[in-house]
C-alpha positions as CSV (number, residue, x, y, z in Angstrom):
1,M,8.5,-33.5,-15.1
2,G,10.9,-33.0,-17.9
3,K,13.5,-30.3,-18.3
4,Q,11.5,-28.5,-21.0
5,M,8.4,-28.4,-18.8
6,T,10.4,-27.2,-15.8
7,E,11.8,-24.3,-17.9
8,M,8.4,-23.3,-19.3
9,L,6.9,-23.5,-15.8
10,K,9.5,-21.1,-14.4
11,G,8.1,-18.4,-16.7
12,T,4.5,-18.9,-15.9
13,L,4.3,-20.0,-12.3
14,E,3.9,-16.5,-11.0
15,G,0.8,-16.0,-13.2
16,I,-0.5,-19.5,-12.2
17,V,-0.2,-18.7,-8.5
18,L,-1.9,-15.3,-9.0
19,A,-4.7,-17.0,-10.8
20,I,-5.2,-19.4,-7.8
21,L,-5.3,-16.4,-5.5
22,S,-7.8,-14.7,-7.7
23,V,-10.3,-17.4,-6.8
24,Q,-9.7,-17.1,-3.0
25,P,-7.0,-16.1,-0.5
26,A,-4.7,-18.9,0.6
27,Y,-1.6,-19.7,2.5
28,G,1.5,-21.3,1.0
29,Y,0.7,-25.0,1.6
30,E,-2.9,-24.5,0.3
31,I,-1.5,-23.0,-2.9
32,T,1.0,-25.9,-3.3
33,A,-1.9,-28.4,-2.8
34,R,-4.0,-26.7,-5.4
35,L,-1.1,-26.7,-7.8
36,R,-0.7,-30.5,-7.2
37,E,-4.5,-31.0,-7.7
38,Q,-4.0,-29.3,-11.1
39,G,-1.2,-31.8,-12.1
40,F,1.8,-29.7,-11.1
41,S,3.0,-32.5,-8.8
42,D,6.7,-31.7,-8.9
43,I,6.5,-28.2,-7.6
44,A,8.3,-27.9,-4.2
45,E,6.8,-25.9,-1.4
46,G,10.0,-23.9,-1.2
47,T,9.5,-22.7,-4.8
48,V,6.0,-21.5,-4.0
49,Y,7.0,-19.7,-0.8
50,A,9.9,-17.9,-2.5
51,L,7.4,-16.8,-5.3
52,L,4.9,-15.6,-2.6
53,V,7.7,-13.5,-1.0
54,R,8.6,-11.9,-4.4
55,N,4.9,-11.2,-5.1
56,E,4.6,-9.5,-1.7
57,Q,7.7,-7.4,-2.4
58,K,6.3,-6.4,-5.8
59,G,3.1,-5.3,-4.1
60,L,0.9,-7.9,-6.0
61,V,-0.6,-9.5,-3.0
62,D,-1.8,-8.5,0.5
63,V,-0.7,-10.6,3.5
64,E,-2.7,-11.3,6.6
65,K,-1.4,-13.3,9.5
66,I,-4.0,-15.7,10.8
67,P,-3.6,-17.6,14.1
68,S,-3.0,-21.3,13.7
69,E,-3.9,-24.1,16.1
70,K,-0.7,-25.9,15.0
71,G,2.2,-23.5,15.5
72,P,3.0,-20.0,14.4
73,P,0.4,-17.8,12.6
74,R,-0.1,-18.5,8.9
75,K,0.5,-15.9,6.3
76,V,-2.7,-15.8,4.1
77,Y,-2.1,-14.2,0.7
78,S,-4.8,-12.4,-1.3
79,L,-4.7,-10.8,-4.7
80,N,-4.9,-7.0,-4.5
81,A,-5.8,-4.5,-7.2
82,Q,-2.2,-4.3,-8.5
83,G,-2.0,-8.1,-8.6
84,Q,-5.3,-8.2,-10.5
85,E,-3.9,-5.9,-13.1
86,Y,-0.8,-8.0,-13.4
87,L,-2.8,-11.1,-13.7
88,E,-4.9,-9.6,-16.5
89,E,-1.7,-8.7,-18.4
90,F,-0.5,-12.2,-17.8
91,W,-3.6,-13.6,-19.4
92,R,-3.4,-11.2,-22.4
93,T,0.2,-12.2,-22.9
94,W,-0.6,-15.9,-22.5
95,S,-3.4,-15.6,-25.1
96,F,-1.1,-13.9,-27.5
97,L,1.6,-16.6,-27.2
98,A,-0.9,-19.5,-27.2
99,E,-2.5,-18.2,-30.5
100,R,0.9,-17.8,-32.2
101,L,2.1,-21.2,-31.0
102,E,-1.0,-22.8,-32.3
103,Q,-0.6,-21.1,-35.6
104,L,3.0,-22.4,-35.9
105,R,1.9,-25.9,-34.8
106,K,-0.9,-26.0,-37.4
107,R,1.5,-25.0,-40.2
108,K,3.9,-27.9,-39.7
109,A,6.0,-26.3,-42.4
């Protein structure tokens, strides 16, 4: 992934992860796997875990510890009402930016 992609992703990864959680609850590794399935192959697990901790601190997700057969309990994250509102705002902002960027691209002035 190029430097430009990495920088753009930094600003949108939070919304992308919340969008994943809006489909169904997941633990960190599952989220990373889903990101990779979507083509975000260079995202490190540590980046996702740090983002999940920040989202938990912001009150955007709920966390439930689920027993694991392989080691300590897993923290399963689910989108709560505050997170859903945040995600809706993210999509509104994304749509606004995407429309403006498309207008600029089409002008080719």
